[in-house]
N, CA, C and O atoms as a MOPAC input file, in Angstrom:
PM7 MOZYME 1SCF
protein

 N     69.77200 1     1.90800 1   -84.38400 1
 C     69.94700 1     3.32700 1   -84.22900 1
 C     71.33200 1     3.70000 1   -84.73700 1
 O     72.31700 1     3.02700 1   -84.43400 1
 N     71.39900 1     4.76600 1   -85.50600 1
 C     72.68000 1     5.24100 1   -86.03500 1
 C     72.81800 1     6.72200 1   -85.70600 1
 O     71.88100 1     7.50100 1   -85.88200 1
 N     74.00600 1     7.09900 1   -85.22300 1
 C     74.31700 1     8.49000 1   -84.90400 1
 C     75.55300 1     8.85900 1   -85.70600 1
 O     76.47900 1     8.05700 1   -85.82600 1
 N     75.57500 1    10.07400 1   -86.25800 1
 C     76.72500 1    10.52800 1   -87.03300 1
 C     77.14400 1    11.91000 1   -86.55400 1
 O     76.33500 1    12.67500 1   -86.02900 1
 N     78.42000 1    12.21200 1   -86.74300 1
 C     78.93300 1    13.51300 1   -86.35000 1
 C     80.29900 1    13.75600 1   -86.95500 1
 O     80.75900 1    13.01600 1   -87.82400 1
 N     80.93300 1    14.80800 1   -86.47800 1
 C     82.25800 1    15.18200 1   -86.94900 1
 C     83.11600 1    15.54400 1   -85.75700 1
 O     82.68300 1    16.27400 1   -84.86400 1
 N     84.33200 1    15.03400 1   -85.74600 1
 C     85.29300 1    15.39700 1   -84.71400 1
 C     85.39800 1    14.36400 1   -83.61600 1
 O     84.40000 1    13.81200 1   -83.15100 1
 N     86.61700 1    14.12000 1   -83.21800 1
 C     86.87700 1    13.17800 1   -82.14100 1
 C     88.34600 1    12.81300 1   -82.12300 1
 O     89.13400 1    13.31000 1   -82.92600 1
 N     88.70000 1    11.94600 1   -81.20700 1
 C     90.09100 1    11.51700 1   -81.05600 1
 C     90.15800 1    10.06000 1   -80.65200 1
 O     89.22900 1     9.50700 1   -80.06200 1
 N     91.27500 1     9.46000 1   -80.98300 1
 C     91.67700 1     8.16900 1   -80.43600 1
 C     92.91700 1     8.47200 1   -79.61000 1
 O     93.86300 1     9.08600 1   -80.10500 1
 N     92.91600 1     8.04100 1   -78.34500 1
 C     94.03400 1     8.33000 1   -77.45700 1
 C     94.55600 1     7.03700 1   -76.84500 1
 O     93.84200 1     6.04100 1   -76.73100 1
 N     95.81900 1     7.08900 1   -76.45700 1
 C     96.44000 1     6.03600 1   -75.65900 1
 C     96.98600 1     6.76800 1   -74.43900 1
 O     98.00300 1     7.45500 1   -74.52100 1
 N     96.30500 1     6.61600 1   -73.31500 1
 C     96.66900 1     7.41400 1   -72.14900 1
 C     96.44800 1     8.87600 1   -72.47300 1
 O     95.36900 1     9.26800 1   -72.91800 1
 N     97.48000 1     9.68600 1   -72.24700 1
 C     97.38100 1    11.11400 1   -72.54200 1
 C     97.87900 1    11.46800 1   -73.94900 1
 O     97.89300 1    12.64000 1   -74.32300 1
 N     98.28100 1    10.47400 1   -74.71800 1
 C     98.82600 1    10.71000 1   -76.05400 1
 C     97.73100 1    10.60500 1   -77.11500 1
 O     96.94100 1     9.66100 1   -77.10200 1
 N     97.68500 1    11.56200 1   -78.02400 1
 C     96.73200 1    11.49600 1   -79.12000 1
 C     97.28500 1    10.56200 1   -80.18300 1
 O     98.37300 1    10.78100 1   -80.71400 1
 N     96.52400 1     9.51700 1   -80.48800 1
 C     96.92100 1     8.56700 1   -81.52300 1
 C     96.34300 1     8.95000 1   -82.87700 1
 O     96.96600 1     8.70000 1   -83.90900 1
 N     95.14400 1     9.56100 1   -82.88600 1
 C     94.51900 1     9.96100 1   -84.14600 1
 C     93.46600 1    11.02900 1   -83.89000 1
 O     92.82100 1    11.06300 1   -82.84200 1
 N     93.31400 1    11.89500 1   -84.87700 1
 C     92.21900 1    12.86300 1   -84.88300 1
 C     91.19900 1    12.37100 1   -85.90100 1
 O     91.55900 1    11.92700 1   -86.99100 1
 N     89.93000 1    12.45500 1   -85.53700 1
 C     88.87400 1    11.93200 1   -86.38200 1
 C     88.10400 1    13.04900 1   -87.06700 1
 O     87.91900 1    14.12800 1   -86.50400 1
 N     87.66100 1    12.77800 1   -88.28200 1
 C     86.77900 1    13.67500 1   -89.02500 1
 C     85.35500 1    13.17500 1   -88.88900 1
 O     84.82800 1    13.08300 1   -87.78000 1
 N     84.73300 1    12.85400 1   -90.00500 1
 C     83.36500 1    12.32700 1   -89.97900 1
 C     83.35400 1    10.94600 1   -89.35700 1
 O     84.23400 1    10.12800 1   -89.62600 1
 N     82.35700 1    10.68600 1   -88.52600 1
 C     82.21800 1     9.38700 1   -87.88900 1
 C     80.74700 1     9.01900 1   -87.78700 1
 O     79.86200 1     9.86900 1   -87.88500 1
 N     80.51200 1     7.72600 1   -87.58700 1
 C     79.16100 1     7.24300 1   -87.29500 1
 C     79.27500 1     6.06900 1   -86.34600 1
 O     80.23500 1     5.30000 1   -86.39500 1
 N     78.28100 1     5.94200 1   -85.48200 1
 C     78.19000 1     4.76900 1   -84.61600 1
 C     76.80700 1     4.16300 1   -84.81600 1
 O     75.80800 1     4.87000 1   -84.94200 1
 N     76.78000 1     2.85100 1   -84.84200 1
 C     75.53900 1     2.10600 1   -84.98200 1
 C     75.37100 1     1.26000 1   -83.73200 1
 O     76.23800 1     0.45200 1   -83.40200 1
 N     74.25300 1     1.44600 1   -83.03600 1
 C     74.00200 1     0.74900 1   -81.77100 1
 C     73.37200 1    -0.61000 1   -82.01200 1
 O     72.63000 1    -0.82000 1   -82.97100 1
 N     73.69600 1    -1.53100 1   -81.10200 1
 C     73.05400 1    -2.84300 1   -81.08900 1
 C     72.98800 1    -3.30300 1   -79.64200 1
 O     73.77600 1    -2.85300 1   -78.81000 1
 N     72.07000 1    -4.18100 1   -79.34200 1
 C     71.93100 1    -4.66500 1   -77.97700 1
 C     71.05100 1    -3.74700 1   -77.14700 1
 O     70.52900 1    -2.74800 1   -77.64200 1
 N     70.89500 1    -4.09700 1   -75.88600 1
 C     70.03900 1    -3.35600 1   -74.97400 1
 C     70.80000 1    -3.06300 1   -73.70100 1
 O     71.77200 1    -3.74600 1   -73.37800 1
 N     70.35500 1    -2.03600 1   -72.97000 1
 C     71.00300 1    -1.67600 1   -71.71000 1
 C     70.99200 1    -2.87600 1   -70.78200 1
 O     69.99600 1    -3.59900 1   -70.80400 1
 N     71.99100 1    -3.15800 1   -69.97600 1
 C     73.22000 1    -2.40100 1   -69.86800 1
 C     74.32100 1    -2.89700 1   -70.80500 1
 O     75.46300 1    -2.45600 1   -70.67900 1
 N     74.01800 1    -3.78300 1   -71.72500 1
 C     75.04800 1    -4.36500 1   -72.59200 1
 C     75.03900 1    -3.77500 1   -73.99100 1
 O     75.33500 1    -4.47500 1   -74.95900 1
 N     74.70900 1    -2.51500 1   -74.10700 1
 C     74.70400 1    -1.86700 1   -75.41400 1
 C     76.11100 1    -1.84000 1   -75.98900 1
 O     77.08100 1    -1.62500 1   -75.26200 1
 N     76.21900 1    -2.05600 1   -77.27800 1
 C     77.50800 1    -1.89200 1   -77.94700 1
 C     77.27200 1    -1.08400 1   -79.21700 1
 O     76.16500 1    -1.04000 1   -79.75300 1
 N     78.34100 1    -0.44800 1   -79.67900 1
 C     78.27600 1     0.41100 1   -80.84700 1
 C     79.40100 1     0.03200 1   -81.79000 1
 O     80.51400 1    -0.26200 1   -81.35400 1
 N     79.11100 1     0.03900 1   -83.07800 1
 C     80.14700 1    -0.15200 1   -84.08600 1
 C     80.52300 1     1.22300 1   -84.61300 1
 O     79.67400 1     1.96700 1   -85.10500 1
 N     81.81100 1     1.55300 1   -84.50400 1
 C     82.32600 1     2.84100 1   -84.93100 1
 C     82.92000 1     2.74200 1   -86.32800 1
 O     83.66200 1     1.80600 1   -86.62600 1
 N     82.59900 1     3.68900 1   -87.17000 1
 C     83.25400 1     3.88600 1   -88.47000 1
 C     83.63100 1     5.35800 1   -88.51400 1
 O     82.77700 1     6.22400 1   -88.32500 1
 N     84.91200 1     5.64900 1   -88.76400 1
 C     85.35500 1     7.04300 1   -88.73400 1
 C     86.47300 1     7.29500 1   -89.73700 1
 O     87.28200 1     6.41600 1   -90.03600 1
 N     86.49300 1     8.52400 1   -90.24700 1
 C     87.57600 1     8.97100 1   -91.12000 1
 C     88.68900 1     9.53100 1   -90.24600 1
 O     88.42400 1    10.27800 1   -89.30400 1
 N     89.91800 1     9.17700 1   -90.55100 1
 C     91.07900 1     9.68100 1   -89.81800 1
 C     91.63300 1    10.87300 1   -90.58300 1
 O     91.95400 1    10.76200 1   -91.76600 1
 N     91.74800 1    12.02500 1   -89.90200 1
 C     92.30400 1    13.20700 1   -90.56500 1
 C     93.78000 1    13.39100 1   -90.24000 1
 O     94.50000 1    14.05600 1   -90.98500 1
 N     94.23300 1    12.81000 1   -89.14100 1
 C     95.64700 1    12.86500 1   -88.77400 1
 C     95.89800 1    11.76400 1   -87.75300 1
 O     95.02600 1    11.44500 1   -86.94500 1
 N     97.09500 1    11.18700 1   -87.79400 1
 C     97.41500 1    10.18400 1   -86.77800 1
 C     98.90200 1    10.13400 1   -86.52100 1
 O     99.71400 1    10.49200 1   -87.37400 1
 N     99.24100 1     9.68500 1   -85.33400 1
 C    100.62100 1     9.47500 1   -84.93100 1
 C    100.91600 1     8.00000 1   -85.14600 1
 O    100.31000 1     7.14300 1   -84.50400 1
 N    101.83800 1     7.70500 1   -86.03900 1
 C    102.10400 1     6.31700 1   -86.42200 1
 C    102.52900 1     5.44700 1   -85.23500 1
 O    102.17200 1     4.26900 1   -85.18600 1
 N    103.26700 1     5.98700 1   -84.29800 1
 C    103.69400 1     5.19200 1   -83.14700 1
 C    102.51200 1     4.92000 1   -82.21800 1
 O    102.21300 1     3.76200 1   -81.92600 1
 N    101.83800 1     5.96900 1   -81.75100 1
 C    100.77600 1     5.80700 1   -80.75300 1
 C     99.56400 1     5.08200 1   -81.30000 1
 O     98.84700 1     4.43000 1   -80.54000 1
 N     99.31400 1     5.17600 1   -82.59500 1
 C     98.15200 1     4.49800 1   -83.16300 1
 C     98.24100 1     2.98200 1   -82.97500 1
 O     97.21300 1     2.31600 1   -82.85700 1
 N     99.43500 1     2.44100 1   -82.94600 1
 C     99.60300 1     0.99400 1   -82.81200 1
 C     99.87900 1     0.55200 1   -81.38000 1
 O    100.24200 1    -0.60200 1   -81.15400 1
 N     99.71600 1     1.44100 1   -80.41500 1
 C     99.81400 1     1.08900 1   -79.00700 1
 C     98.39400 1     0.86900 1   -78.47300 1
 O     97.42500 1     1.35900 1   -79.05200 1
 N     98.28300 1     0.14200 1   -77.38400 1
 C     96.95800 1    -0.20500 1   -76.84700 1
 C     96.96000 1    -0.07100 1   -75.34500 1
 O     98.03400 1    -0.06300 1   -74.74200 1
 N     95.79700 1     0.03600 1   -74.70600 1
 C     94.45900 1     0.12100 1   -75.28300 1
 C     94.13000 1     1.55100 1   -75.69100 1
 O     94.69800 1     2.51200 1   -75.17200 1
 N     93.21200 1     1.66500 1   -76.61900 1
 C     92.76100 1     2.96700 1   -77.08500 1
 C     91.60100 1     3.46000 1   -76.22600 1
 O     90.88600 1     2.67900 1   -75.59700 1
 N     91.44100 1     4.76000 1   -76.22200 1
 C     90.22800 1     5.40200 1   -75.73000 1
 C     89.69600 1     6.21300 1   -76.90200 1
 O     90.46400 1     6.87300 1   -77.60200 1
 N     88.39900 1     6.16800 1   -77.11800 1
 C     87.78800 1     6.89200 1   -78.22300 1
 C     86.86900 1     7.96400 1   -77.65400 1
 O     86.00200 1     7.68300 1   -76.82600 1
 N     87.07100 1     9.18900 1   -78.10800 1
 C     86.26400 1    10.33000 1   -77.69900 1
 C     85.60900 1    10.91200 1   -78.94000 1
 O     86.29900 1    11.25700 1   -79.90000 1
 N     84.27500 1    11.02600 1   -78.93400 1
 C     83.54100 1    11.56600 1   -80.07400 1
 C     82.84000 1    12.85700 1   -79.67000 1
 O     82.22900 1    12.92700 1   -78.60400 1
 N     82.92600 1    13.87300 1   -80.51600 1
 C     82.25900 1    15.14700 1   -80.24900 1
 C     80.76800 1    15.02000 1   -80.53400 1
 O     80.35600 1    14.59800 1   -81.61500 1
 N     79.97300 1    15.39500 1   -79.53700 1
 C     78.51100 1    15.38500 1   -79.64900 1
 C     78.01900 1    16.74900 1   -79.19800 1
 O     77.71400 1    16.94400 1   -78.02100 1
 N     77.93900 1    17.69800 1   -80.13200 1
 C     77.59300 1    19.06600 1   -79.76300 1
 C     78.71300 1    19.65100 1   -78.92200 1
 O     79.86800 1    19.65700 1   -79.34600 1
 N     78.38500 1    20.14200 1   -77.73600 1
 C     79.41300 1    20.68700 1   -76.84900 1
 C     79.86100 1    19.67200 1   -75.80000 1
 O     80.49400 1    20.04600 1   -74.81300 1
 N     79.55100 1    18.43200 1   -75.99600 1
 C     79.93900 1    17.34000 1   -75.09200 1
 C     80.87600 1    16.36500 1   -75.79700 1
 O     80.98900 1    16.36800 1   -77.02300 1
 N     81.54500 1    15.53100 1   -75.00400 1
 C     82.38300 1    14.44900 1   -75.51700 1
 C     81.82900 1    13.13100 1   -74.99100 1
 O     81.54800 1    13.00000 1   -73.79900 1
 N     81.67200 1    12.15800 1   -75.88200 1
 C     81.29900 1    10.80900 1   -75.48100 1
 C     82.58100 1     9.99400 1   -75.49900 1
 O     83.26900 1     9.94800 1   -76.51900 1
 N     82.91400 1     9.34900 1   -74.38500 1
 C     84.20400 1     8.67900 1   -74.21600 1
 C     84.02200 1     7.21300 1   -73.85200 1
 O     83.25900 1     6.86700 1   -72.95000 1
 N     84.74100 1     6.36100 1   -74.57500 1
 C     84.80800 1     4.93300 1   -74.27100 1
 C     86.26400 1     4.56600 1   -74.03800 1
 O     87.14400 1     5.01100 1   -74.77600 1
 N     86.52700 1     3.75100 1   -73.01100 1
 C     87.87500 1     3.26700 1   -72.72800 1
 C     88.00600 1     1.81700 1   -73.19400 1
 O     87.00900 1     1.15500 1   -73.48300 1
 N     89.24500 1     1.33500 1   -73.26300 1
 C     89.55500 1    -0.06100 1   -73.61400 1
 C     88.94900 1    -0.48600 1   -74.93700 1
 O     88.24600 1    -1.49200 1   -75.03100 1
 N     89.23800 1     0.30300 1   -75.95000 1
 C     88.75200 1     0.06100 1   -77.30700 1
 C     89.95500 1    -0.25700 1   -78.18200 1
 O     91.04000 1     0.28800 1   -77.97700 1
 N     89.76400 1    -1.12700 1   -79.14400 1
 C     90.78600 1    -1.35900 1   -80.16100 1
 C     90.19800 1    -0.95500 1   -81.50000 1
 O     89.17100 1    -1.48900 1   -81.91900 1
 N     90.84300 1    -0.01700 1   -82.17000 1
 C     90.39800 1     0.39000 1   -83.49900 1
 C     91.38800 1    -0.12600 1   -84.52800 1
 O     92.57900 1    -0.26500 1   -84.24900 1
 N     90.88500 1    -0.40700 1   -85.70900 1
 C     91.73200 1    -0.89600 1   -86.79700 1
 C     91.42700 1    -0.11100 1   -88.05500 1
 O     90.33300 1     0.43000 1   -88.21500 1
 N     92.39400 1    -0.05400 1   -88.93500 1
 C     92.20900 1     0.60900 1   -90.20600 1
 C     93.36100 1     1.53800 1   -90.51100 1
 O     94.40100 1     1.50100 1   -89.85400 1
 N     93.16300 1     2.37100 1   -91.51500 1
 C     94.20200 1     3.28500 1   -91.97700 1
 C     93.62100 1     4.68700 1   -92.06200 1
 O     93.65900 1     5.42800 1   -91.07900 1
 N     93.08200 1     5.06800 1   -93.21700 1
 C     92.45100 1     6.37800 1   -93.34000 1
 C     90.99600 1     6.34000 1   -92.87300 1
 O     90.40400 1     7.38200 1   -92.59100 1
 N     90.43200 1     5.15800 1   -92.79400 1
 C     89.11600 1     4.92000 1   -92.19800 1
 C     89.29900 1     3.83700 1   -91.14400 1
 O     89.94300 1     2.81900 1   -91.40200 1
 N     88.73600 1     4.05300 1   -89.95800 1
 C     88.89300 1     3.07000 1   -88.89500 1
 C     87.54500 1     2.50800 1   -88.47600 1
 O     86.49900 1     3.12300 1   -88.68400 1
 N     87.59800 1     1.32300 1   -87.87800 1
 C     86.42900 1     0.71100 1   -87.28000 1
 C     86.80900 1     0.24200 1   -85.88500 1
 O     87.98100 1     0.00100 1   -85.59400 1
 N     85.81700 1     0.11800 1   -85.03900 1
 C     86.04600 1    -0.37800 1   -83.68700 1
 C     84.73200 1    -0.71800 1   -83.02600 1
 O     83.67000 1    -0.29200 1   -83.48000 1
 N     84.80300 1    -1.48000 1   -81.95900 1
 C     83.62000 1    -1.87300 1   -81.19900 1
 C     83.65500 1    -1.13300 1   -79.87100 1
 O     84.58100 1    -1.30600 1   -79.08000 1
 N     82.63600 1    -0.30500 1   -79.63000 1
 C     82.52100 1     0.47400 1   -78.40100 1
 C     81.48900 1    -0.21800 1   -77.52700 1
 O     80.32600 1    -0.32600 1   -77.91500 1
 N     81.89500 1    -0.68800 1   -76.35400 1
 C     81.02400 1    -1.47900 1   -75.50400 1
 C     80.56700 1    -0.69200 1   -74.28900 1
 O     81.35700 1     0.00400 1   -73.65000 1
 N     79.29000 1    -0.80900 1   -73.97900 1
 C     78.74300 1    -0.15700 1   -72.80700 1
 C     78.38500 1     1.29300 1   -73.08200 1
 O     78.55100 1     1.80000 1   -74.19200 1
 N     77.89000 1     1.94000 1   -72.04500 1
 C     77.51500 1     3.35200 1   -72.16000 1
 C     78.74900 1     4.23300 1   -72.11800 1
 O     79.69900 1     3.92400 1   -71.39800 1
 N     78.75800 1     5.31800 1   -72.86900 1
 C     79.91700 1     6.22500 1   -72.84500 1
 C     79.91800 1     7.07400 1   -71.57900 1
 O     78.88100 1     7.29300 1   -70.95400 1
 N     81.10000 1     7.54200 1   -71.22100 1
 C     81.25400 1     8.57300 1   -70.20000 1
 C     81.02900 1     9.88700 1   -70.92600 1
 O     81.74800 1    10.18700 1   -71.87900 1
 N     80.05600 1    10.67400 1   -70.50600 1
 C     79.73100 1    11.92300 1   -71.18000 1
 C     80.25200 1    13.08100 1   -70.35700 1
 O     79.88300 1    13.24800 1   -69.19500 1
 N     81.12200 1    13.88900 1   -70.97400 1
 C     81.70200 1    15.02700 1   -70.27100 1
 C     81.40100 1    16.32100 1   -70.99200 1
 O     81.81400 1    17.39000 1   -70.54100 1

């Protein structure tokens, strides 16, 4: 299963490390151990906070946010990361 969208953030605590443009997640595994591979375009980032850990990734899904904690993302203008478990949906 693959889901795509636009908009999101990478945060370290309350600090924004990066703003995301187009993104996609590809699911693998089964509940409760579902994991997702994230691929996203970075539209802006803070050079200091981007290299601090752990990251939290928030993806815009319509009028909701899907949030994963304890994520490590890598990359430059395009990032990848492994999102484990079900997201917190707010």
